[in-house]
C-alpha positions as CSV (number, residue, x, y, z in Angstrom):
1,M,0.0,0.0,0.0
2,E,1.1,3.6,-0.7
3,N,1.8,6.1,2.1
4,I,2.4,3.3,4.7
5,K,5.1,4.2,7.1
6,R,7.8,1.6,7.5
7,V,8.0,-0.3,10.8
8,R,11.4,0.8,12.2
9,K,11.0,0.6,15.9
10,A,10.2,-2.1,18.4
11,V,9.2,-2.2,22.1
12,I,10.2,-5.1,24.3
13,P,8.6,-5.0,27.7
14,A,11.1,-6.5,30.2
15,A,10.1,-5.1,33.6
16,G,8.4,-8.1,35.2
17,W,9.6,-9.9,38.3
18,G,9.8,-13.4,36.7
19,T,8.3,-15.1,39.8
20,R,7.7,-18.3,37.9
21,F,11.5,-18.9,37.9
22,L,12.3,-18.1,41.5
23,P,14.8,-18.5,43.0
24,A,16.9,-18.1,39.9
25,T,15.3,-14.7,39.2
26,K,15.8,-13.3,42.7
27,A,18.9,-11.4,41.5
28,M,18.9,-12.2,37.8
29,P,16.4,-10.8,35.3
30,K,14.4,-13.6,33.8
31,E,15.2,-12.2,30.3
32,M,18.9,-13.0,31.0
33,L,18.2,-16.7,31.7
34,P,20.2,-18.5,29.0
35,I,18.9,-20.9,26.3
36,V,22.1,-22.9,25.9
37,D,24.6,-20.0,26.1
38,T,22.5,-17.1,24.9
39,P,20.2,-14.9,27.0
40,T,16.5,-15.3,26.2
41,I,16.2,-11.6,25.3
42,Q,19.0,-11.8,22.8
43,Y,16.9,-14.2,20.7
44,I,14.1,-11.6,20.8
45,V,16.3,-8.7,19.8
46,K,17.9,-10.8,17.0
47,E,14.5,-11.6,15.6
48,A,13.6,-7.9,15.6
49,V,16.9,-7.0,13.9
50,E,16.5,-9.7,11.2
51,S,13.0,-8.3,10.6
52,G,14.4,-4.9,9.7
53,I,14.0,-3.1,13.0
54,E,16.4,-0.2,13.5
55,Q,15.7,1.0,17.0
56,I,14.6,-1.0,20.1
57,C,13.2,0.3,23.4
58,L,13.5,-2.0,26.4
59,I,11.0,-1.3,29.1
60,T,12.8,-2.2,32.2
61,S,12.8,-1.6,36.0
62,H,15.4,-0.9,38.6
63,T,16.2,-4.6,38.9
64,K,17.1,-5.0,35.2
65,K,20.4,-3.3,34.8
66,A,22.0,-6.5,33.6
67,I,19.9,-6.4,30.5
68,E,21.1,-2.8,29.7
69,D,24.7,-3.9,30.3
70,H,24.3,-6.9,28.0
71,F,23.7,-4.7,25.0
72,D,26.5,-2.3,25.9
73,R,30.2,-2.4,25.3
74,T,32.4,-4.1,27.9
75,F,35.9,-2.8,27.2
76,E,37.7,-4.6,30.0
77,L,36.3,-8.0,28.8
78,E,37.1,-7.2,25.2
79,A,40.7,-6.3,26.2
80,L,41.0,-9.6,28.1
81,L,39.7,-11.6,25.2
82,E,42.0,-9.8,22.7
83,K,45.0,-10.3,24.9
84,G,44.2,-14.0,25.2
85,G,43.8,-14.4,21.5
86,K,40.1,-15.4,21.9
87,T,39.0,-13.9,18.6
88,E,35.7,-15.7,18.2
89,E,34.5,-14.8,21.7
90,L,35.6,-11.2,21.1
91,R,33.7,-11.1,17.8
92,Q,30.6,-12.4,19.5
93,I,30.4,-9.9,22.3
94,R,31.2,-7.0,20.0
95,E,28.5,-8.1,17.7
96,I,25.9,-8.0,20.5
97,A,26.7,-4.4,21.3
98,E,26.6,-3.5,17.6
99,M,23.3,-5.4,16.7
100,V,21.0,-2.4,16.9
101,Q,20.4,0.9,18.7
102,V,18.9,0.1,22.1
103,V,17.4,2.6,24.5
104,T,15.8,1.8,27.8
105,V,12.8,3.3,29.6
106,R,12.0,2.4,33.2
107,Q,8.5,1.4,34.2
108,Q,8.5,2.8,37.7
109,E,5.4,0.9,38.8
110,A,4.1,-2.5,37.7
111,K,0.9,-1.4,36.1
112,G,0.6,-4.1,33.4
113,L,1.6,-4.7,29.8
114,G,-0.6,-1.9,28.5
115,H,1.2,0.6,30.8
116,A,4.6,-0.8,29.8
117,V,3.8,-0.1,26.1
118,L,2.5,3.4,27.1
119,C,5.9,4.1,28.6
120,A,7.4,3.9,25.1
121,K,5.1,6.7,23.7
122,A,7.9,9.3,23.4
123,F,10.2,6.8,21.8
124,V,7.6,5.6,19.2
125,G,6.2,9.0,18.2
126,D,3.7,8.8,15.4
127,E,5.1,5.7,13.7
128,P,3.7,2.1,13.6
129,F,5.8,-0.1,15.8
130,A,6.4,-3.7,16.9
131,V,5.9,-5.2,20.3
132,L,7.7,-8.4,21.2
133,L,7.1,-10.1,24.5
134,G,10.1,-11.7,26.1
135,D,8.3,-14.9,27.2
136,D,7.7,-16.0,23.6
137,V,10.7,-17.1,21.6
138,V,9.9,-18.1,18.0
139,F,12.2,-20.2,15.9
140,S,11.7,-19.9,12.1
141,D,14.4,-21.2,9.7
142,E,12.9,-19.1,6.9
143,K,11.3,-15.7,7.5
144,P,11.4,-14.4,11.1
145,C,8.1,-14.3,12.9
146,L,8.1,-10.5,13.2
147,K,8.9,-10.0,9.5
148,Q,5.9,-12.1,8.6
149,L,3.7,-9.7,10.6
150,I,5.4,-6.6,9.1
151,D,4.6,-7.9,5.6
152,V,0.9,-8.2,6.5
153,Y,1.0,-4.7,7.9
154,E,2.6,-3.3,4.7
155,S,-0.1,-4.9,2.6
156,T,-3.1,-3.9,4.8
157,G,-2.1,-0.8,6.7
158,G,-3.7,-2.1,9.9
159,S,-2.4,-3.3,13.2
160,V,-1.4,-7.0,13.1
161,L,-1.5,-9.6,15.9
162,G,0.7,-12.6,15.8
163,V,-1.4,-15.7,16.4
164,Q,-1.4,-19.4,16.2
165,T,-4.2,-22.0,16.3
166,V,-4.0,-23.9,19.5
167,A,-5.8,-27.0,20.8
168,H,-9.4,-26.2,21.7
169,E,-8.9,-27.2,25.3
170,N,-5.9,-24.8,25.7
171,I,-7.6,-21.6,24.4
172,C,-8.4,-20.7,28.0
173,K,-4.7,-19.9,28.5
174,Y,-4.6,-17.1,25.9
175,G,-6.2,-14.1,24.5
176,C,-8.5,-15.3,21.7
177,V,-9.3,-13.6,18.4
178,D,-12.9,-13.1,17.3
179,G,-12.9,-12.6,13.5
180,E,-13.1,-14.1,10.1
181,K,-10.5,-15.8,8.0
182,I,-9.7,-13.8,4.9
183,G,-6.7,-15.6,3.6
184,D,-4.5,-18.7,4.0
185,R,-3.2,-17.5,7.4
186,T,-4.8,-14.1,7.8
187,Y,-7.9,-13.1,9.9
188,T,-9.8,-9.9,10.5
189,V,-10.0,-8.9,14.2
190,N,-13.5,-7.8,15.2
191,D,-12.9,-8.4,18.9
192,M,-10.7,-10.3,21.4
193,V,-11.7,-12.4,24.4
194,E,-9.2,-12.8,27.2
195,K,-8.8,-16.4,28.4
196,P,-12.2,-17.7,27.5
197,R,-13.6,-21.0,28.6
198,P,-13.3,-23.4,25.7
199,E,-17.1,-23.7,25.3
200,E,-17.3,-19.9,25.0
201,A,-14.3,-19.2,22.7
202,P,-15.3,-17.8,19.3
203,T,-12.2,-19.4,17.7
204,D,-9.1,-21.4,18.7
205,V,-6.9,-18.5,17.4
206,A,-4.6,-17.4,20.2
207,V,-2.6,-14.2,20.5
208,L,1.1,-15.1,21.1
209,G,3.4,-12.3,22.0
210,R,4.0,-10.5,18.7
211,Y,2.3,-7.3,17.5
212,I,2.5,-4.6,14.9
213,I,0.5,-1.6,16.2
214,T,-0.4,1.8,14.9
215,P,0.4,4.8,17.1
216,E,-3.2,5.6,17.8
217,I,-2.9,2.9,20.4
218,F,-1.4,5.4,22.8
219,E,-4.6,7.5,23.0
220,K,-6.5,4.3,23.8
221,L,-4.0,3.2,26.5
222,E,-4.2,6.6,28.1
223,N,-7.9,6.2,28.4
224,T,-8.0,2.5,29.4
225,A,-9.1,1.9,32.9
226,P,-7.3,-0.7,35.0
227,G,-8.7,-4.2,34.3
228,A,-7.8,-7.6,35.6
229,G,-5.4,-7.4,38.6
230,G,-5.7,-3.6,38.7
231,E,-3.4,-3.4,35.6
232,I,-3.8,-1.5,32.3
233,Q,-4.3,-4.3,29.8
234,L,-3.0,-4.0,26.2
235,T,-5.8,-6.3,25.1
236,D,-8.4,-3.7,26.3
237,A,-6.8,-0.9,24.3
238,L,-6.5,-3.1,21.2
239,R,-10.2,-4.0,21.4
240,A,-11.0,-0.3,21.5
241,L,-8.6,0.4,18.6
242,A,-10.2,-2.4,16.5
243,K,-13.6,-0.6,16.7
244,E,-12.1,2.4,14.9
245,Q,-9.4,0.8,12.6
246,S,-9.0,-2.3,10.6
247,M,-7.1,-4.9,12.6
248,Y,-5.7,-8.2,11.4
249,A,-4.3,-11.4,12.9
250,Y,-1.7,-13.5,11.2
251,D,-1.1,-17.2,11.9
252,F,2.7,-17.0,11.8
253,V,4.9,-19.9,10.7
254,G,7.4,-21.0,13.3
255,R,8.1,-23.0,16.4
256,R,7.0,-21.0,19.4
257,Y,8.3,-21.6,22.9
258,D,6.7,-20.2,26.1
259,V,10.0,-19.6,27.9
260,G,8.1,-18.1,30.8
261,D,7.1,-21.6,31.7
262,R,9.6,-24.1,33.0
263,L,8.7,-26.9,30.6
264,G,8.7,-24.5,27.6
265,F,12.1,-23.2,28.7
266,L,13.5,-26.7,28.9
267,Q,12.0,-27.5,25.5
268,A,13.6,-24.5,24.0
269,T,17.0,-25.3,25.5
270,V,17.0,-28.9,24.2
271,E,15.8,-28.0,20.7
272,Y,18.1,-25.0,20.3
273,A,21.0,-27.2,21.4
274,L,20.1,-29.9,18.8
275,R,20.1,-27.2,16.1
276,R,23.8,-26.4,16.8
277,S,26.5,-28.1,14.8
278,D,28.9,-28.0,17.8
279,L,26.4,-29.8,20.1
280,R,24.0,-31.8,18.0
281,D,25.9,-35.1,17.8
282,S,27.2,-35.3,21.3
283,F,24.1,-33.9,23.0
284,G,21.8,-36.0,20.8
285,A,23.7,-39.1,21.8
286,Y,23.4,-38.1,25.4
287,L,19.6,-37.7,25.1
288,K,19.3,-41.1,23.5
289,E,21.2,-42.6,26.4
290,I,19.0,-40.9,28.9
291,A,15.8,-41.8,27.1
292,Q,16.6,-45.4,27.4
293,T,16.6,-45.2,31.2
294,L,13.1,-43.6,31.4
C-alpha cells in the first residue's frame, strides 16, 4: 500500500519480576536466563533486527540493569579476550553491542503490559511499531516471525496480531481472536476475548506475543481503565482500537516456545542445542542414552 510508514521501531517489555523462575530470578532478570549460552532476550532482539527493526526500546525496571549492560560495550572484557587471542569470543560480544540501537525506559510501577507499552510513547512518536514479549521465543528457519507480521501490515495498513491456532482445550490460557479468516493464514479482528472458557471461545486462534501496532494505540492506552489485577491491559486498548481501525491477525509460521514456563524453557533449551552443529551429535547421543533409562 502507498503512504504506509515503515516499521522501524520495536518495544520489548522487560520489567516483570519473573516469579515463575524463582529462586533463579531473585537477583537475575528472567530475560537473562540462557537458552544454551545465549540470554533469552538476545533471541528476541535478534528476531527484531533480522526483521528490519532499526531501534529498540527496552521497558525495564530498577532490577534489570543486567539487560542494559548486556547490549553495551564491555571494554575490560574485550581487552582480556583480545590479549588471550580469543578472537571468536571477542567477535561475539562486540556483535551483541553493535546489533541495533537500544534505548531503555524504566517502568517505575508495575501497572501491566498496557502501561509498559505506554511508557514507550515518546520513543515511538507517530510511527507504527512492533511489540515483542520476552516470554515468547519463536524459531523460524525461513522468515522471522516479526517480519511475517510486518509484511501483512505493509499490505493492509492495519495493526497485526501474531497468532497461532491452539488445541481447543488450551484456548483458555490465551487471548482469543474473534474474527473471520480472509486468507490462507490471515484473519480480520473484530474483537478479542481474554482467556475464554473453551465452550465460549469464538475461535481457537490465540494471540502469542508479537504485534505490529499503529500509534493511535497510545490514546487508547491513556484512556484505558485498569482491568484484571488492577493493571492496564494491552488487550483492552487493542479492542478499543479495533472498533475504529481495521485490525488483522496472522497465523505465523514458526516453532513458538513459552519460555516463561519451566517446561517451555526446557524444550527451547533442548531443541536449540540440537540445532547447533557443535552440540548436535554429542548432545543427541546423550539424550538417546538418557531416554533409554526412562
